[in-house]
N, CA, C, O and the ligand as a Tripos MOL2 file, in Angstrom:
@<TRIPOS>MOLECULE
protein
  289   287    73     0     0
PROTEIN
NO_CHARGES

@<TRIPOS>ATOM
      1 N           0.8460   -1.1960    0.0000 N.3       1 MET1
      2 CA          0.0000    0.0000    0.0000 C.3       1 MET1
      3 C           0.8780    1.2410    0.0000 C.2       1 MET1
      4 O           1.5930    1.5080   -0.9650 O.2       1 MET1
      5 N           0.8180    1.9960    1.0880 N.am      2 ILE2
      6 CA          1.6380    3.1950    1.2100 C.3       2 ILE2
      7 C           2.7880    2.8650    2.1430 C.2       2 ILE2
      8 O           2.6010    2.1700    3.1410 O.2       2 ILE2
      9 N           3.9800    3.3590    1.8230 N.am      3 ILE3
     10 CA          5.1240    3.0820    2.6870 C.3       3 ILE3
     11 C           4.8510    3.6760    4.0740 C.2       3 ILE3
     12 O           4.4770    4.8440    4.1780 O.2       3 ILE3
     13 N           5.0340    2.8870    5.1360 N.am      4 PRO4
     14 CA          4.8500    3.4370    6.4790 C.3       4 PRO4
     15 C           5.8350    4.5840    6.7290 C.2       4 PRO4
     16 O           6.9770    4.5360    6.2740 O.2       4 PRO4
     17 N           5.3920    5.6030    7.4470 N.am      5 VAL5
     18 CA          6.2440    6.7680    7.6720 C.3       5 VAL5
     19 C           7.4730    6.3760    8.4880 C.2       5 VAL5
     20 O           8.5910    6.7930    8.1870 O.2       5 VAL5
     21 N           7.2470    5.5620    9.5330 N.am      6 ARG6
     22 CA          8.3610    5.1830   10.3980 C.3       6 ARG6
     23 C           8.5780    3.6780   10.3740 C.2       6 ARG6
     24 O           7.6710    2.9000   10.0770 O.2       6 ARG6
     25 N           9.8210    3.2900   10.6980 N.am      7 CYS7
     26 CA         10.1620    1.8740   10.8030 C.3       7 CYS7
     27 C           9.3670    1.2710   11.9640 C.2       7 CYS7
     28 O           9.2810    1.8700   13.0350 O.2       7 CYS7
     29 N           8.7880    0.0850   11.7520 N.am      8 PHE8
     30 CA          7.9790   -0.5510   12.7920 C.3       8 PHE8
     31 C           8.8120   -0.8970   14.0250 C.2       8 PHE8
     32 O           8.3010   -0.8620   15.1440 O.2       8 PHE8
     33 N          10.0760   -1.2260   13.8340 N.am      9 SER9
     34 CA         10.8980   -1.7100   14.9450 C.3       9 SER9
     35 C          11.5770   -0.5910   15.7180 C.2       9 SER9
     36 O          11.5230   -0.5800   16.9480 O.2       9 SER9
     37 N          12.2220    0.3590   15.0250 N.am     10 CYS10
     38 CA         13.0340    1.3500   15.7390 C.3      10 CYS10
     39 C          12.4480    2.7510   15.6740 C.2      10 CYS10
     40 O          12.8710    3.6120   16.4460 O.2      10 CYS10
     41 N          11.4990    3.0170   14.7930 N.am     11 GLY11
     42 CA         10.8700    4.3240   14.7460 C.3      11 GLY11
     43 C          11.5640    5.3460   13.8700 C.2      11 GLY11
     44 O          11.1640    6.5090   13.8350 O.2      11 GLY11
     45 N          12.5890    4.9290   13.1700 N.am     12 ARG12
     46 CA         13.2810    5.8620   12.2720 C.3      12 ARG12
     47 C          12.3650    6.2180   11.1050 C.2      12 ARG12
     48 O          11.6310    5.3590   10.6180 O.2      12 ARG12
     49 N          12.3950    7.4680   10.6490 N.am     13 VAL13
     50 CA         11.5810    7.8830    9.5130 C.3      13 VAL13
     51 C          12.1550    7.2670    8.2400 C.2      13 VAL13
     52 O          13.3010    7.5400    7.8830 O.2      13 VAL13
     53 N          11.3660    6.4380    7.5500 N.am     14 VAL14
     54 CA         11.8520    5.7760    6.3410 C.3      14 VAL14
     55 C          11.1040    6.2170    5.0890 C.2      14 VAL14
     56 O          11.5570    5.9400    3.9790 O.2      14 VAL14
     57 N           9.9660    6.8980    5.2420 N.am     15 ALA15
     58 CA          9.1470    7.2490    4.0780 C.3      15 ALA15
     59 C           9.8900    8.1740    3.1240 C.2      15 ALA15
     60 O           9.7790    8.0270    1.9070 O.2      15 ALA15
     61 N          10.6470    9.1230    3.6650 N.am     16 SER16
     62 CA         11.3750   10.0550    2.7970 C.3      16 SER16
     63 C          12.5240    9.3450    2.0870 C.2      16 SER16
     64 O          12.8530    9.6760    0.9480 O.2      16 SER16
     65 N          13.1320    8.3690    2.7590 N.am     17 ASP17
     66 CA         14.2280    7.6200    2.1380 C.3      17 ASP17
     67 C          13.7130    6.7060    1.0360 C.2      17 ASP17
     68 O          14.4320    6.4250    0.0770 O.2      17 ASP17
     69 N          12.4550    6.2320    1.1670 N.am     18 TYR18
     70 CA         11.9120    5.3230    0.1630 C.3      18 TYR18
     71 C          11.8260    6.0040   -1.2000 C.2      18 TYR18
     72 O          12.1450    5.4010   -2.2240 O.2      18 TYR18
     73 N          11.3920    7.2630   -1.2040 N.am     19 GLU19
     74 CA         11.2870    7.9870   -2.4740 C.3      19 GLU19
     75 C          12.6550    8.1420   -3.1220 C.2      19 GLU19
     76 O          12.7990    7.9760   -4.3330 O.2      19 GLU19
     77 N          13.6680    8.4630   -2.3030 N.am     20 LYS20
     78 CA         15.0230    8.6060   -2.8460 C.3      20 LYS20
     79 C          15.5520    7.2720   -3.3380 C.2      20 LYS20
     80 O          16.2290    7.2070   -4.3650 O.2      20 LYS20
     81 N          15.2440    6.2000   -2.6020 N.am     21 PHE21
     82 CA         15.6600    4.8570   -3.0150 C.3      21 PHE21
     83 C          15.0350    4.4940   -4.3550 C.2      21 PHE21
     84 O          15.7070    3.9710   -5.2450 O.2      21 PHE21
     85 N          13.7270    4.7790   -4.4910 N.am     22 LYS22
     86 CA         13.0240    4.4630   -5.7310 C.3      22 LYS22
     87 C          13.6130    5.2480   -6.9030 C.2      22 LYS22
     88 O          13.7780    4.7140   -8.0000 O.2      22 LYS22
     89 N          13.9290    6.5240   -6.6560 N.am     23 THR23
     90 CA         14.5390    7.3430   -7.7010 C.3      23 THR23
     91 C          15.8760    6.7530   -8.1280 C.2      23 THR23
     92 O          16.1780    6.6950   -9.3200 O.2      23 THR23
     93 N          16.6820    6.3140   -7.1570 N.am     24 GLY24
     94 CA         17.9750    5.7130   -7.4690 C.3      24 GLY24
     95 C          17.8330    4.4440   -8.2810 C.2      24 GLY24
     96 O          18.5920    4.2130   -9.2210 O.2      24 GLY24
     97 N          16.8440    3.6040   -7.9150 N.am     25 MET25
     98 CA         16.6400    2.3540   -8.6400 C.3      25 MET25
     99 C          16.1180    2.6290  -10.0530 C.2      25 MET25
    100 O          16.5140    1.9590  -11.0070 O.2      25 MET25
    101 N          15.2230    3.6210  -10.1830 N.am     26 ASP26
    102 CA         14.7060    3.9720  -11.5110 C.3      26 ASP26
    103 C          15.8170    4.4850  -12.4100 C.2      26 ASP26
    104 O          15.8160    4.2380  -13.6160 O.2      26 ASP26
    105 N          16.7750    5.2070  -11.8100 N.am     27 LYS27
    106 CA         17.9040    5.7370  -12.5860 C.3      27 LYS27
    107 C          18.7380    4.5790  -13.1310 C.2      27 LYS27
    108 O          19.1800    4.6170  -14.2790 O.2      27 LYS27
    109 N          18.9520    3.5480  -12.3090 N.am     28 ILE28
    110 CA         19.7280    2.3900  -12.7540 C.3      28 ILE28
    111 C          18.9460    1.6220  -13.8230 C.2      28 ILE28
    112 O          19.5190    1.1690  -14.8130 O.2      28 ILE28
    113 N          17.6110    1.4780  -13.6090 N.am     29 ARG29
    114 CA         16.7840    0.7360  -14.5740 C.3      29 ARG29
    115 C          16.6970    1.4600  -15.9150 C.2      29 ARG29
    116 O          16.5310    0.8230  -16.9550 O.2      29 ARG29
    117 N          16.8100    2.8050  -15.8930 N.am     30 SER30
    118 CA         16.7090    3.5650  -17.1410 C.3      30 SER30
    119 C          17.8850    3.2760  -18.0660 C.2      30 SER30
    120 O          17.8150    3.5480  -19.2650 O.2      30 SER30
    121 N          18.9700    2.7220  -17.5130 N.am     31 THR31
    122 CA         20.1010    2.3510  -18.3630 C.3      31 THR31
    123 C          19.8740    0.9920  -19.0160 C.2      31 THR31
    124 O          20.6870    0.5510  -19.8290 O.2      31 THR31
    125 N          18.7630    0.3190  -18.6620 N.am     32 GLY32
    126 CA         18.4080   -0.9230  -19.3170 C.3      32 GLY32
    127 C          18.8360   -2.1680  -18.5860 C.2      32 GLY32
    128 O          18.6760   -3.2660  -19.1180 O.2      32 GLY32
    129 N          19.3790   -2.0450  -17.3750 N.am     33 LYS33
    130 CA         19.7690   -3.2470  -16.6280 C.3      33 LYS33
    131 C          19.1320   -3.2390  -15.2500 C.2      33 LYS33
    132 O          18.7400   -2.1950  -14.7300 O.2      33 LYS33
    133 N          19.0370   -4.4480  -14.6610 N.am     34 LYS34
    134 CA         18.4800   -4.5550  -13.3210 C.3      34 LYS34
    135 C          19.5040   -4.1150  -12.2920 C.2      34 LYS34
    136 O          20.6960   -4.3610  -12.4760 O.2      34 LYS34
    137 N          19.0740   -3.4670  -11.2080 N.am     35 PRO35
    138 CA         20.0280   -3.0870  -10.1590 C.3      35 PRO35
    139 C          20.6430   -4.3380   -9.5130 C.2      35 PRO35
    140 O          19.9260   -5.2780   -9.1710 O.2      35 PRO35
    141 N          21.9570   -4.3430   -9.3510 N.am     36 THR36
    142 CA         22.6200   -5.4830   -8.7070 C.3      36 THR36
    143 C          22.5320   -5.3350   -7.1930 C.2      36 THR36
    144 O          22.1870   -4.2720   -6.6770 O.2      36 THR36
    145 N          22.8510   -6.4280   -6.4880 N.am     37 ASP37
    146 CA         22.8290   -6.3970   -5.0300 C.3      37 ASP37
    147 C          23.7470   -5.3060   -4.4920 C.2      37 ASP37
    148 O          23.4010   -4.6010   -3.5440 O.2      37 ASP37
    149 N          24.9220   -5.1730   -5.1100 N.am     38 ALA38
    150 CA         25.8920   -4.1770   -4.6530 C.3      38 ALA38
    151 C          25.3650   -2.7590   -4.8470 C.2      38 ALA38
    152 O          25.5940   -1.8850   -4.0110 O.2      38 ALA38
    153 N          24.6530   -2.5340   -5.9620 N.am     39 GLU39
    154 CA         24.0970   -1.2020   -6.2160 C.3      39 GLU39
    155 C          22.9850   -0.8730   -5.2280 C.2      39 GLU39
    156 O          22.8760    0.2600   -4.7590 O.2      39 GLU39
    157 N          22.1570   -1.8720   -4.9120 N.am     40 ILE40
    158 CA         21.0960   -1.6700   -3.9300 C.3      40 ILE40
    159 C          21.7040   -1.3650   -2.5660 C.2      40 ILE40
    160 O          21.2570   -0.4580   -1.8650 O.2      40 ILE40
    161 N          22.7330   -2.1340   -2.1950 N.am     41 GLU41
    162 CA         23.4120   -1.9240   -0.9100 C.3      41 GLU41
    163 C          24.0300   -0.5290   -0.8410 C.2      41 GLU41
    164 O          23.9240    0.1550    0.1770 O.2      41 GLU41
    165 N          24.6710   -0.1160   -1.9250 N.am     42 LYS42
    166 CA         25.3150    1.2000   -1.9360 C.3      42 LYS42
    167 C          24.2830    2.3270   -1.8400 C.2      42 LYS42
    168 O          24.5010    3.3220   -1.1490 O.2      42 LYS42
    169 N          23.1520    2.1570   -2.5450 N.am     43 THR43
    170 CA         22.1010    3.1730   -2.4920 C.3      43 THR43
    171 C          21.5800    3.3350   -1.0690 C.2      43 THR43
    172 O          21.3930    4.4550   -0.5950 O.2      43 THR43
    173 N          21.3450    2.2040   -0.3840 N.am     44 LEU44
    174 CA         20.8500    2.2740    0.9990 C.3      44 LEU44
    175 C          21.9070    2.8800    1.9250 C.2      44 LEU44
    176 O          21.5780    3.6670    2.8120 O.2      44 LEU44
    177 N          23.1770    2.5140    1.7200 N.am     45 ASP45
    178 CA         24.2530    3.0810    2.5310 C.3      45 ASP45
    179 C          24.3420    4.5950    2.3300 C.2      45 ASP45
    180 O          24.5080    5.3500    3.2880 O.2      45 ASP45
    181 N          24.2300    5.0300    1.0580 N.am     46 ASP46
    182 CA         24.3230    6.4580    0.7610 C.3      46 ASP46
    183 C          23.1840    7.2400    1.4080 C.2      46 ASP46
    184 O          23.3510    8.4020    1.7750 O.2      46 ASP46
    185 N          22.0070    6.5870    1.5470 N.am     47 LEU47
    186 CA         20.8620    7.2560    2.1730 C.3      47 LEU47
    187 C          20.9910    7.2840    3.6990 C.2      47 LEU47
    188 O          20.2400    7.9810    4.3820 O.2      47 LEU47
    189 N          21.9440    6.5240    4.2200 N.am     48 GLY48
    190 CA         22.1220    6.4750    5.6720 C.3      48 GLY48
    191 C          21.2100    5.4850    6.3550 C.2      48 GLY48
    192 O          21.0230    5.5420    7.5710 O.2      48 GLY48
    193 N          20.6260    4.5530    5.5660 N.am     49 VAL49
    194 CA         19.7790    3.5140    6.1480 C.3      49 VAL49
    195 C          20.6960    2.3600    6.5410 C.2      49 VAL49
    196 O          21.0620    1.5450    5.6950 O.2      49 VAL49
    197 N          21.0710    2.2850    7.8210 N.am     50 GLU50
    198 CA         22.0860    1.3220    8.2460 C.3      50 GLU50
    199 C          21.4750    0.0910    8.9150 C.2      50 GLU50
    200 O          21.9220   -1.0290    8.6680 O.2      50 GLU50
    201 N          20.4570    0.2870    9.7610 N.am     51 ARG51
    202 CA         19.8950   -0.8580   10.4870 C.3      51 ARG51
    203 C          19.0760   -1.7520    9.5500 C.2      51 ARG51
    204 O          18.3950   -1.2680    8.6460 O.2      51 ARG51
    205 N          19.1570   -3.0610    9.7860 N.am     52 TYR52
    206 CA         18.4610   -3.9770    8.8750 C.3      52 TYR52
    207 C          16.9570   -3.9100    9.0490 C.2      52 TYR52
    208 O          16.2210   -4.2870    8.1370 O.2      52 TYR52
    209 N          16.4710   -3.4380   10.2050 N.am     53 CYS53
    210 CA         15.0240   -3.2860   10.3620 C.3      53 CYS53
    211 C          14.4960   -2.2150    9.4130 C.2      53 CYS53
    212 O          13.4180   -2.3610    8.8380 O.2      53 CYS53
    213 N          15.2750   -1.1220    9.2530 N.am     54 CYS54
    214 CA         14.8600   -0.0410    8.3520 C.3      54 CYS54
    215 C          15.0210   -0.4690    6.8960 C.2      54 CYS54
    216 O          14.2070   -0.1210    6.0410 O.2      54 CYS54
    217 N          16.0930   -1.2360    6.6260 N.am     55 ARG55
    218 CA         16.3270   -1.7020    5.2550 C.3      55 ARG55
    219 C          15.2000   -2.6100    4.7890 C.2      55 ARG55
    220 O          14.7810   -2.5410    3.6340 O.2      55 ARG55
    221 N          14.7040   -3.4660    5.6910 N.am     56 ARG56
    222 CA         13.6210   -4.3630    5.2810 C.3      56 ARG56
    223 C          12.3450   -3.5840    4.9910 C.2      56 ARG56
    224 O          11.5480   -3.9960    4.1480 O.2      56 ARG56
    225 N          12.1390   -2.4410    5.6920 N.am     57 MET57
    226 CA         10.9550   -1.6280    5.4250 C.3      57 MET57
    227 C          10.9680   -1.1400    3.9810 C.2      57 MET57
    228 O           9.9430   -1.1470    3.3000 O.2      57 MET57
    229 N          12.1500   -0.7140    3.5230 N.am     58 ILE58
    230 CA         12.2680   -0.1610    2.1710 C.3      58 ILE58
    231 C          12.2970   -1.2780    1.1360 C.2      58 ILE58
    232 O          11.6110   -1.2000    0.1170 O.2      58 ILE58
    233 N          13.0910   -2.3230    1.3930 N.am     59 LEU59
    234 CA         13.2790   -3.3820    0.3910 C.3      59 LEU59
    235 C          12.0210   -4.2190    0.1910 C.2      59 LEU59
    236 O          11.7400   -4.6590   -0.9240 O.2      59 LEU59
    237 N          11.2540   -4.4450    1.2730 N.am     60 SER60
    238 CA         10.1180   -5.3530    1.1670 C.3      60 SER60
    239 C           8.8290   -4.6380    0.8030 C.2      60 SER60
    240 O           7.7850   -5.2750    0.6580 O.2      60 SER60
    241 N           8.8910   -3.3210    0.6540 N.am     61 HIS61
    242 CA          7.6570   -2.5850    0.3530 C.3      61 HIS61
    243 C           7.2600   -2.7250   -1.1090 C.2      61 HIS61
    244 O           8.1020   -2.6200   -2.0020 O.2      61 HIS61
    245 N           5.9510   -2.9650   -1.3550 N.am     62 ILE62
    246 CA          5.4220   -3.0260   -2.7100 C.3      62 ILE62
    247 C           4.3630   -1.9430   -2.8330 C.2      62 ILE62
    248 O           3.4010   -1.9220   -2.0660 O.2      62 ILE62
    249 N           4.5340   -1.0420   -3.7970 N.am     63 ASP63
    250 CA          3.6060    0.0670   -3.9900 C.3      63 ASP63
    251 C           2.3390   -0.4180   -4.6660 C.2      63 ASP63
    252 O           2.3430   -0.6710   -5.8710 O.2      63 ASP63
    253 N           1.2440   -0.5530   -3.9110 N.am     64 LEU64
    254 CA         -0.0070   -1.0350   -4.4810 C.3      64 LEU64
    255 C          -1.0930    0.0330   -4.4920 C.2      64 LEU64
    256 O          -2.2050   -0.2240   -4.9560 O.2      64 LEU64
    257 N          -0.7880    1.2290   -3.9860 N.am     65 ILE65
    258 CA         -1.8320    2.2310   -3.7960 C.3      65 ILE65
    259 C          -2.5120    2.6030   -5.1160 C.2      65 ILE65
    260 O          -3.7240    2.8140   -5.1440 O.2      65 ILE65
    261 N          -1.7430    2.6860   -6.2150 N.am     66 ASP66
    262 CA         -2.3380    3.0740   -7.4960 C.3      66 ASP66
    263 C          -3.2610    1.9920   -8.0470 C.2      66 ASP66
    264 O          -4.1790    2.2830   -8.8130 O.2      66 ASP66
    265 N          -3.0130    0.7270   -7.6510 N.am     67 GLU67
    266 CA         -3.8700   -0.3550   -8.1090 C.3      67 GLU67
    267 C          -5.1190   -0.4950   -7.2370 C.2      67 GLU67
    268 O          -6.1530   -0.9670   -7.7090 O.2      67 GLU67
    269 N          -5.0290   -0.0860   -5.9660 N.am     68 ILE68
    270 CA         -6.1430   -0.2160   -5.0260 C.3      68 ILE68
    271 C          -7.1150    0.9660   -5.1750 C.2      68 ILE68
    272 O          -8.3220    0.7950   -5.0050 O.2      68 ILE68
    273 N          -6.6010    2.1460   -5.4860 N.am     69 LEU69
    274 CA         -7.4070    3.3700   -5.4940 C.3      69 LEU69
    275 C          -8.6930    3.2820   -6.3310 C.2      69 LEU69
    276 O          -9.7320    3.7560   -5.8700 O.2      69 LEU69
    277 N          -8.6700    2.7020   -7.5310 N.am     70 PRO70
    278 CA         -9.9250    2.6770   -8.3150 C.3      70 PRO70
    279 C         -11.0620    1.9280   -7.6400 C.2      70 PRO70
    280 O         -12.2220    2.1370   -7.9960 O.2      70 PRO70
    281 N         -10.7680    1.0640   -6.6820 N.am     71 PHE71
    282 CA        -11.8090    0.2480   -6.0560 C.3      71 PHE71
    283 C         -12.3070    0.8200   -4.7300 C.2      71 PHE71
    284 O         -13.1910    0.2370   -4.1030 O.2      71 PHE71
    285 N         -11.7560    1.9490   -4.2970 N.am     72 SER72
    286 CA        -12.1760    2.5010   -3.0090 C.3      72 SER72
    287 C         -13.2130    3.5840   -3.1710 C.2      72 SER72
    288 O         -13.6720    4.1520   -2.1800 O.2      72 SER72
    289 ZN         14.4590    0.4770   11.8940 Zn       73 ZN73
@<TRIPOS>BOND
     1     1     2 1
     2     2     3 1
     3     3     4 2
     4     3     5 am
     5     5     6 1
     6     6     7 1
     7     7     8 2
     8     7     9 am
     9     9    10 1
    10    10    11 1
    11    11    12 2
    12    11    13 am
    13    13    14 1
    14    14    15 1
    15    15    16 2
    16    15    17 am
    17    17    18 1
    18    18    19 1
    19    19    20 2
    20    19    21 am
    21    21    22 1
    22    22    23 1
    23    23    24 2
    24    23    25 am
    25    25    26 1
    26    26    27 1
    27    27    28 2
    28    27    29 am
    29    29    30 1
    30    30    31 1
    31    31    32 2
    32    31    33 am
    33    33    34 1
    34    34    35 1
    35    35    36 2
    36    35    37 am
    37    37    38 1
    38    38    39 1
    39    39    40 2
    40    39    41 am
    41    41    42 1
    42    42    43 1
    43    43    44 2
    44    43    45 am
    45    45    46 1
    46    46    47 1
    47    47    48 2
    48    47    49 am
    49    49    50 1
    50    50    51 1
    51    51    52 2
    52    51    53 am
    53    53    54 1
    54    54    55 1
    55    55    56 2
    56    55    57 am
    57    57    58 1
    58    58    59 1
    59    59    60 2
    60    59    61 am
    61    61    62 1
    62    62    63 1
    63    63    64 2
    64    63    65 am
    65    65    66 1
    66    66    67 1
    67    67    68 2
    68    67    69 am
    69    69    70 1
    70    70    71 1
    71    71    72 2
    72    71    73 am
    73    73    74 1
    74    74    75 1
    75    75    76 2
    76    75    77 am
    77    77    78 1
    78    78    79 1
    79    79    80 2
    80    79    81 am
    81    81    82 1
    82    82    83 1
    83    83    84 2
    84    83    85 am
    85    85    86 1
    86    86    87 1
    87    87    88 2
    88    87    89 am
    89    89    90 1
    90    90    91 1
    91    91    92 2
    92    91    93 am
    93    93    94 1
    94    94    95 1
    95    95    96 2
    96    95    97 am
    97    97    98 1
    98    98    99 1
    99    99   100 2
   100    99   101 am
   101   101   102 1
   102   102   103 1
   103   103   104 2
   104   103   105 am
   105   105   106 1
   106   106   107 1
   107   107   108 2
   108   107   109 am
   109   109   110 1
   110   110   111 1
   111   111   112 2
   112   111   113 am
   113   113   114 1
   114   114   115 1
   115   115   116 2
   116   115   117 am
   117   117   118 1
   118   118   119 1
   119   119   120 2
   120   119   121 am
   121   121   122 1
   122   122   123 1
   123   123   124 2
   124   123   125 am
   125   125   126 1
   126   126   127 1
   127   127   128 2
   128   127   129 am
   129   129   130 1
   130   130   131 1
   131   131   132 2
   132   131   133 am
   133   133   134 1
   134   134   135 1
   135   135   136 2
   136   135   137 am
   137   137   138 1
   138   138   139 1
   139   139   140 2
   140   139   141 am
   141   141   142 1
   142   142   143 1
   143   143   144 2
   144   143   145 am
   145   145   146 1
   146   146   147 1
   147   147   148 2
   148   147   149 am
   149   149   150 1
   150   150   151 1
   151   151   152 2
   152   151   153 am
   153   153   154 1
   154   154   155 1
   155   155   156 2
   156   155   157 am
   157   157   158 1
   158   158   159 1
   159   159   160 2
   160   159   161 am
   161   161   162 1
   162   162   163 1
   163   163   164 2
   164   163   165 am
   165   165   166 1
   166   166   167 1
   167   167   168 2
   168   167   169 am
   169   169   170 1
   170   170   171 1
   171   171   172 2
   172   171   173 am
   173   173   174 1
   174   174   175 1
   175   175   176 2
   176   175   177 am
   177   177   178 1
   178   178   179 1
   179   179   180 2
   180   179   181 am
   181   181   182 1
   182   182   183 1
   183   183   184 2
   184   183   185 am
   185   185   186 1
   186   186   187 1
   187   187   188 2
   188   187   189 am
   189   189   190 1
   190   190   191 1
   191   191   192 2
   192   191   193 am
   193   193   194 1
   194   194   195 1
   195   195   196 2
   196   195   197 am
   197   197   198 1
   198   198   199 1
   199   199   200 2
   200   199   201 am
   201   201   202 1
   202   202   203 1
   203   203   204 2
   204   203   205 am
   205   205   206 1
   206   206   207 1
   207   207   208 2
   208   207   209 am
   209   209   210 1
   210   210   211 1
   211   211   212 2
   212   211   213 am
   213   213   214 1
   214   214   215 1
   215   215   216 2
   216   215   217 am
   217   217   218 1
   218   218   219 1
   219   219   220 2
   220   219   221 am
   221   221   222 1
   222   222   223 1
   223   223   224 2
   224   223   225 am
   225   225   226 1
   226   226   227 1
   227   227   228 2
   228   227   229 am
   229   229   230 1
   230   230   231 1
   231   231   232 2
   232   231   233 am
   233   233   234 1
   234   234   235 1
   235   235   236 2
   236   235   237 am
   237   237   238 1
   238   238   239 1
   239   239   240 2
   240   239   241 am
   241   241   242 1
   242   242   243 1
   243   243   244 2
   244   243   245 am
   245   245   246 1
   246   246   247 1
   247   247   248 2
   248   247   249 am
   249   249   250 1
   250   250   251 1
   251   251   252 2
   252   251   253 am
   253   253   254 1
   254   254   255 1
   255   255   256 2
   256   255   257 am
   257   257   258 1
   258   258   259 1
   259   259   260 2
   260   259   261 am
   261   261   262 1
   262   262   263 1
   263   263   264 2
   264   263   265 am
   265   265   266 1
   266   266   267 1
   267   267   268 2
   268   267   269 am
   269   269   270 1
   270   270   271 1
   271   271   272 2
   272   271   273 am
   273   273   274 1
   274   274   275 1
   275   275   276 2
   276   275   277 am
   277   277   278 1
   278   278   279 1
   279   279   280 2
   280   279   281 am
   281   281   282 1
   282   282   283 1
   283   283   284 2
   284   283   285 am
   285   285   286 1
   286   286   287 1
   287   287   288 2
@<TRIPOS>SUBSTRUCTURE
     1 MET1         2 RESIDUE 1 A MET
     2 ILE2         6 RESIDUE 1 A ILE
     3 ILE3        10 RESIDUE 1 A ILE
     4 PRO4        14 RESIDUE 1 A PRO
     5 VAL5        18 RESIDUE 1 A VAL
     6 ARG6        22 RESIDUE 1 A ARG
     7 CYS7        26 RESIDUE 1 A CYS
     8 PHE8        30 RESIDUE 1 A PHE
     9 SER9        34 RESIDUE 1 A SER
    10 CYS10       38 RESIDUE 1 A CYS
    11 GLY11       42 RESIDUE 1 A GLY
    12 ARG12       46 RESIDUE 1 A ARG
    13 VAL13       50 RESIDUE 1 A VAL
    14 VAL14       54 RESIDUE 1 A VAL
    15 ALA15       58 RESIDUE 1 A ALA
    16 SER16       62 RESIDUE 1 A SER
    17 ASP17       66 RESIDUE 1 A ASP
    18 TYR18       70 RESIDUE 1 A TYR
    19 GLU19       74 RESIDUE 1 A GLU
    20 LYS20       78 RESIDUE 1 A LYS
    21 PHE21       82 RESIDUE 1 A PHE
    22 LYS22       86 RESIDUE 1 A LYS
    23 THR23       90 RESIDUE 1 A THR
    24 GLY24       94 RESIDUE 1 A GLY
    25 MET25       98 RESIDUE 1 A MET
    26 ASP26      102 RESIDUE 1 A ASP
    27 LYS27      106 RESIDUE 1 A LYS
    28 ILE28      110 RESIDUE 1 A ILE
    29 ARG29      114 RESIDUE 1 A ARG
    30 SER30      118 RESIDUE 1 A SER
    31 THR31      122 RESIDUE 1 A THR
    32 GLY32      126 RESIDUE 1 A GLY
    33 LYS33      130 RESIDUE 1 A LYS
    34 LYS34      134 RESIDUE 1 A LYS
    35 PRO35      138 RESIDUE 1 A PRO
    36 THR36      142 RESIDUE 1 A THR
    37 ASP37      146 RESIDUE 1 A ASP
    38 ALA38      150 RESIDUE 1 A ALA
    39 GLU39      154 RESIDUE 1 A GLU
    40 ILE40      158 RESIDUE 1 A ILE
    41 GLU41      162 RESIDUE 1 A GLU
    42 LYS42      166 RESIDUE 1 A LYS
    43 THR43      170 RESIDUE 1 A THR
    44 LEU44      174 RESIDUE 1 A LEU
    45 ASP45      178 RESIDUE 1 A ASP
    46 ASP46      182 RESIDUE 1 A ASP
    47 LEU47      186 RESIDUE 1 A LEU
    48 GLY48      190 RESIDUE 1 A GLY
    49 VAL49      194 RESIDUE 1 A VAL
    50 GLU50      198 RESIDUE 1 A GLU
    51 ARG51      202 RESIDUE 1 A ARG
    52 TYR52      206 RESIDUE 1 A TYR
    53 CYS53      210 RESIDUE 1 A CYS
    54 CYS54      214 RESIDUE 1 A CYS
    55 ARG55      218 RESIDUE 1 A ARG
    56 ARG56      222 RESIDUE 1 A ARG
    57 MET57      226 RESIDUE 1 A MET
    58 ILE58      230 RESIDUE 1 A ILE
    59 LEU59      234 RESIDUE 1 A LEU
    60 SER60      238 RESIDUE 1 A SER
    61 HIS61      242 RESIDUE 1 A HIS
    62 ILE62      246 RESIDUE 1 A ILE
    63 ASP63      250 RESIDUE 1 A ASP
    64 LEU64      254 RESIDUE 1 A LEU
    65 ILE65      258 RESIDUE 1 A ILE
    66 ASP66      262 RESIDUE 1 A ASP
    67 GLU67      266 RESIDUE 1 A GLU
    68 ILE68      270 RESIDUE 1 A ILE
    69 LEU69      274 RESIDUE 1 A LEU
    70 PRO70      278 RESIDUE 1 A PRO
    71 PHE71      282 RESIDUE 1 A PHE
    72 SER72      286 RESIDUE 1 A SER
    73 ZN73       289 GROUP 0 **** ****
């Protein structure tokens, strides 16, 4: 659905980092290749997302809001 504003475990704000993460991944995808594990790791490190609880919030999120909206 919508990315939670804060990490469920530690309370760090992750919603603003998610947008930057998505922009970084889209930039890599625009070159025609899939982001590698190292590129994903570097993007998260550059954003300052260090704890794995916060990383899972960003990595495991699936944006479904645009698909759900027509039915609400
Ligand atoms: Zn966290």
